[in-house]
N, C-alpha and C positions, 0 to 999 in steps of 0.2 A: 529469410533463410538463415540457418544457423550452421556453424561449423566448429568442431573441436571445442565445444563448450564444456567446461568442467569447473565446478565450485562446490563448496560445502558450507552450510549454515549451521552454527551451533544452536542448540536448543535455547529458545528465548531471545535469540539475536534478531536484530532488524538489519536485513541486507537490502541494499538499493542497487538496482541495475540502471546504469546511466548510459545512454547512447543516442545516436541521431534517430530522427523519425524514420520509420520503415526498415530498421535494421533487424527486427525480429523479436523485440521485447515482449509484445503481446503474445506472439506465437509460443515463446518460452513458457509464459504463465499458463497458457492453454494446455501445453504438454504436461506440465507439472500437475495441473488440476485433473488431467485425464479426459479433457474435452476433445483434444486431438490425440490420436494414437498412432499416426503414421510417421514414425521416426526410427532411426537406428541409434541405439544407445541404451542407457539404463538410468532410471530415476529411482532413488531410494528414499522413501518417506517413513516416518515413525509408524509402527504397527502395534496396536490399533491406533488410529489417529483421525481426528475430525478436521476437515478442511473447509475454510470459508474463502470466498472470493468476492472482491468488490470490483465491478467492471467500470469502464469509462462512463457508461450511462447508468443511472440509478436502478433502472429496471424494477420499478415498483408497480404493484397491481393497482390500477386506478380506482377500482371499486372497493378497496379496503383502506381504512384510515391508517394513520401512522402506527399506532399501537398494534393494529391487526396485521399490518405488513411485517412487523418485527416478530410477533407471536406466531405467524404462519410457519416460520422456519424453526422456531424454538418454543413450541407449545407448553413445554414443562419449565420454562424459565421462571424463577421465583420472582415475586413482586419487587423485592429489594434490588435484585440485579437489574431488572428492567428499569426501575426508577433511577438507579445510578447512571445507566447508559443514557437515558433521556435527559437527565440533568447535566451530565458532562457535555453532551452534544447540543445543549440548549434547545431541546425538543419538547420539554415538559408542557409549555403552553400550546403546543401543536399536536399533541398526541391524538386528538379526535379529528384532526384535519385530514382531508384526502389529498392525494398527490397533485391533483389539479389546482389546489389552493396553495401549493408550496412554491417558493423560489427554487432555483437550481441548487443554491447552497444548502437550503434545508433538505431538499431531496437527497443530496449527497450525504448529509448527516444521517438520514434514515437508513441509507444503504450501509453506512458504517455501523450503526446500531444493530442492524440485522445480522451483520457478519459477526460482531462480538457476542451477540445473544446466544449463539450456538456453543460458546466457550471452545473455540477451535484450538487445535494443536498447531495448525499451519494456517497463516493468513496471507492471501495473495491480493495485491492491490495494483490494478492496472490504471495508472495515471488518474487517481481518484479525484484530483483537484484541478484537472484540465479545464480550461475555458472560464475559470473563476477569476475575478479581479484579484490583484496582489494582496490587498488587505484581508479579503475574505479567505483566500487560500492560506494565508499565514495563520489566521485564527483556527482553521480546520486542522492544520498541521499541529498546532499546539494541543488541540483536543485529541488528536490521534496519539501524540506522544504521551499524554496523560493516561489514555486507555492502555497502551502497551506497557506503561510503567506500573499501573495498578494490577494488570493481569498479563504477565509476560507470556508472549506467544511468539513462536518462530515466524518471522514476517519477511516477506519478499515483496518489494515495491518496485515498479518500473517507472521511469520518468526520463524526459530529456532536459529537465530543468535542474541545472547544477545547484542552484541555491536551495531548492527543495530537497535534493538528495543530501546535501550537507546537514540540513536541519533535522533530518529524520534518521540518518543511518548510524548504525554501529560500525558497519563495514560497507565500503563502496566497491562495486564491480563495474569497471569501465568497459564498454563494448565498442567494437569497431563498426564501421559501416557494413552493410550486407555484402557477403554472408558474415553475420556477426560472430565474433570470437572475443573472449575475455582478454583485453590488452593490459589490464592492471587490476590488482586487488589492493585496496587501501583501507587500513583501519582508520577510523575517525580520530582516535588518539585521546579523546577526552569524552566523558559523559556528555550527552547532548546538552544538558542544562548547564554545564560548566564551560562551554565554549566561549572564548572571548572573541571580540571583533577581529583581533589579530589572528587567532586560530582559524577563524572562518575565511579570512582573506587569503591566508597562506594556502589553505586547502583548496579554495576556489581557484587560485592561480595554478596550482599543481594539476588539478583535474582538467581545467580548461586547456592547458598546454598539452597534456597527454592526449586529449580528444582531438585537438587540432592536428597534432602530429600523426595520429592514426588515420585521419582523413587525407593526409598528404597535402 
């Protein structure tokens, strides 16, 4: 459930919604994507604009291989672009493999490749690295940062993982428990690649304290 939600993303910015499980983060993405339409309020998106969404589950077609799953949504993608996506996401050796032959981490990489292949204006990511071990999730976050740096796209990601949020965001939006509302909006303050350990620790402490206070 959501209440009194209001925020703006600048073109090319990576915004991250951080909040407790069940507060309505996924619902918000579904509203922005137009999957759910039963709400009171207004959502303004770039017009015209292409939107891509990465769900918690990869949602790949099991009878199509990796390359065909990506080309399905972007049949006109040029060979160089597709090759770059597969290379950045470490999928080149797996392009002829089928989803049943992939680990969860590889399947999530295919879902990211599929989203970027359409050259979206808006990218929505619903906890795309959930249930992965810490080392693998960190690698995928690095690959996502490389992709949004190569091809800037207005991005909104939801997570309950504070460390993940800090690693990816240009700006953080902290949400309360349900009914969710924005309790704070925090600029990261440094380019992601220039964050020091001290920067991350200070921001982590601030975010954690604000979320704890919101839960009462």
